[in-house]
N, C-alpha and C positions, 0 to 999 in steps of 0.2 A: 586355530581361527586368525586370520590377519586383522591387525588392530586397525580398524576403518574409523574410528573416532573415539574421543575421551568416554564418551556414553558406553559404547560397546567395551570398551577396558573396564568399565565398572562392572559390566554385567559377568565378564569374565573373573573379576574380582570374586562375585558372588558365587559363582560355579566352582572355582577352584581348579578350572582347565580351561583350555581354548579350542577343543575340539567340536566343532560346530554340529558335527553328525551325532554327537551325544546329547545334544539339548533337546528337551522335552516340553509340552505345553506345560506341564506341572512346573518345570523350572522356571519358566517365563512368568507364569501365575504367581510363585513364590518370590521371585525378585519384584513383580509389581507392587505385591502387597507389602514387601520390606521398605520400598520406596515410600509408600503411602505413610507405614508407621514411623519413618524416620522424619516426617513432617514435610513431605514433597506435596505438592497440591495436586489435586486430581487431574488438573486440566495441564499441568507440568508433566505429570507423568503419562498421561494420553498423547499429548501433542509434541513433547520432546524426546522422552525416555523411548516409549513404546514404539513411537513414529521410527525413531532413528534405528530401532533394533528391527523392526518390521522391514524396513527398506532395506537395510544390510542383508538380513537373511534372504530377503526375495530376489536381491541381485545374485546372490550364491545360487538360489533355485534356477535362475533364468540362465547363468552360465553352466547349468548343468553340474553343479558341485553338491548341491544338497537335493535330496526328493522331494522335501517338503518345506513350507515356511511354518513352523511351529508357533510363531508368534501372531499369524495372519489374524485368527479369530479372538485373540486375548482383548479384552475390552475395560475400559475404566469408565464407571457411571460417572456424569458430570452432570450435577445439579444445576438448572438453570438459574440464574441469580436473580433475585427480585428487581423489578426494573421501577424505580421510584421517580424518575423524570425522562423528558425527551432523549432522545439518544444525539440530537444534534445540538449545537451552540445557539443560545438565544440570542436576540439582539444585543443585549450588552456584552456578551461574552465574544461574539464576532467584532463588535467595534474595538474590544480590549486588545484582541490578537491582532487585526489590521491596522490599528493606531500603532503598535509596537512595531510592525514591520516598517514603518516610516521612520523610527528613530536611528540616530547615528549609531552603527553597529561598533561592536568594541573592536580594538586594534588586535586583539588576541584572536580573533577568528579569522579564517582565510577569506578570500574575495569570494570563492565560490559558496562557501557557508553562508557568507552575509547577503549572497544574492538568492540562496534558497529560502532564508528568513524573509526577504524582502518581497519575493514573486510566488512562492509556492503556495501560501495561504490564499493569496488573490485568485490563482489560477482556480485552485480547488473552491473557493467561492462562486466563481462564475461557471464552471465547467461541471462540477460534482464529481470530477475523476479522484481515484485513489491517488493517496500522495506517491505511492510506489509506481504510478504509471506517469506521474509527473517529474520525479527526481532524474529520471534516465533521458530525459530531453535533451536534444542537441539541435542547432541552426537548422538542420537538414529536416527536422520533425515539425518545424512550423513551415507550413506549405501555403500557396496563394492560388486558389484555382475560383473561375468564375467571379473574381473581384472579391471573394472573401478569403481573409486570412483564418487558418485553422491551425489546430495541433493534431499532429497524427501520433496517436497511441499506437505503438506497434504491437504485433501480435506477441512477440515474446516477453512483453512487459505487462499485458493484460491479463486480468485473471480467467479471462473467457478462452485466452488464446486466440482471438480473433482482433485483426485491427480495426480501429475506427478513427473517424476525423471529426474533431469538434469545432465548431467555428469560435472565434475569440470574440467576447464582449467588447464594443467599443471602448467601454472603461479602462481595460487592459491596454489597449493600443494607445490611447491616449496618455497613459502613465508612462510609456517607454520601453515595454515589453519587447517590442521589436528591435528597439534600438540595442538594448542588453543582448539580445538573442544573436544579432550582427555583431556584437563585439567579440564573440566567444570563438568566431571562426569554426573550425571543426571539431572544438573541445566541447565535452557536455556541457550544460547550462549551468549546473549545480555541483560538479565536483571536478577534481583534476585527476585522472588515472595516474598522474605520475607521483601523486601523494599516496596512492594507495598501500597500504601495508598487509600485502597478504591477502586481500579479500577473497573469499571463497565462494563457489558457485551457489552453496547455499545461503550465503551472505554476502551478496555483491555490495559494492561501493554504493550505488544509489539507495540500496536499503538501509545503510549505515546514516546516509543524510536524512532519511526519514526518521529514524531513530533519534538522531540528535535534535530534530525540529520538535518531536514530540517531548523530549526533555525540556526545549526551550519553553513551549507553550505551556508546561506545567509550572514554569516559574511565574508566569504572569497571574496565576492565582485562579485558573479556571477550574470549575467544578471537577472533583477527580472521578466522577461518576461517567463522565463523557470522555471518549477516547479522544485523545488530544488530535489526531491526524484525521480520524474518520468521522469526525464531528461536522466536518464541512459537506461530507456528502450527505449525511443526513439533512442537513440544513438546507442543501440544494433541493432536494426533494420536497421538503416542507415549503420553502418559497415558491417551487414550481407549480405545487398547488395553488398556492395563494393566488398565483397571477393566471391560472388557468391555462398552463402548459398541459397539452394531451399527454395522456400517458403512456401511449405507444413512443412519442417522440424523447418524452425524459427518459425512458427505459434506452433507448438507443444513444443518445447523449451520454448517457452515464455506463454504457456498457452492461445492462441488465439484460440476462437472457429472456426473451419472450417470444411466444408464437406469431406475435404479427410484426415482429423487427423487420423481416424480410420485406414487407408490403410498403415499408417506409422509404426503403431504398430507391435510389433512382435518379435520373439527371437534375432534379428540383430539390433533393435532398438538402444540400448546404445552404439553399435559400430559406428553406422551411426551418431548417436548426437555427439559423442566424436569427430569423424572424422571432422564435420563441425565446432564445437565450436574450434577446435585445429587450424582452417583457421584465427581464429580472430588475428589479430597482437599483441604483446604484448605492454602494456602501461611501456614505458621505464620512469619513473620518479624518481627523489631523487636518494637513494641507490639500486633501484631496475634497474635505468638506466645501 
């Protein structure tokens, strides 16, 4: 078996051979059980070890090198963790993070990472977009149409694999987001590809930016039960309900799949979305207060 990844290499070590045609479903189950016995979490075994193995074997099947994917139906039960609080940032946590974005950045971090700390939380707060939809943005993804500035989230970066355009809240524009975007020319807004250290398709540079942002947010003392990046997405939903944003509009803005989504598109869509986004109260923190 060709060594596709360190994870598959570990499977080979468990099996004692590298012949994919000799692997049985029982072998995969035994490996899964061994990983759990060694202390790997159920989620890690399911989403990392098994997922990688399934993908590798399925590729071999697709290429006609294997008759079947014996790992396809092997599962790991993952018990839902108790939810003791809301999954979004509360008002105090939001203010803490946004205040920190306005602090003088350390000289030890790159210009792009400093910009990611400065802008990504604010964009998330006012658009409800996923962090990994924001971190790949370039200047070309900030579009002006019908008198409205919007960010274009490209299909390749969206979880739904469908593009969408989200109007920018006036507070983002007033803070200078467009000026910063213009300063980047054709470069990504939040990373420099020239500094990439061999990023892989499974973990591209923009995802690494999101990971570092999450690590930074954790240093601010935010409740560990809230996902440091996804917390903005949940808060956007909560605040949207508070201001009476229609559910179908909120779903389209955030890129949720919905049966009524298509009905809300059309020539007036940017105006409708901007009207609803401007209902969101401004975050008054630090010098922005």
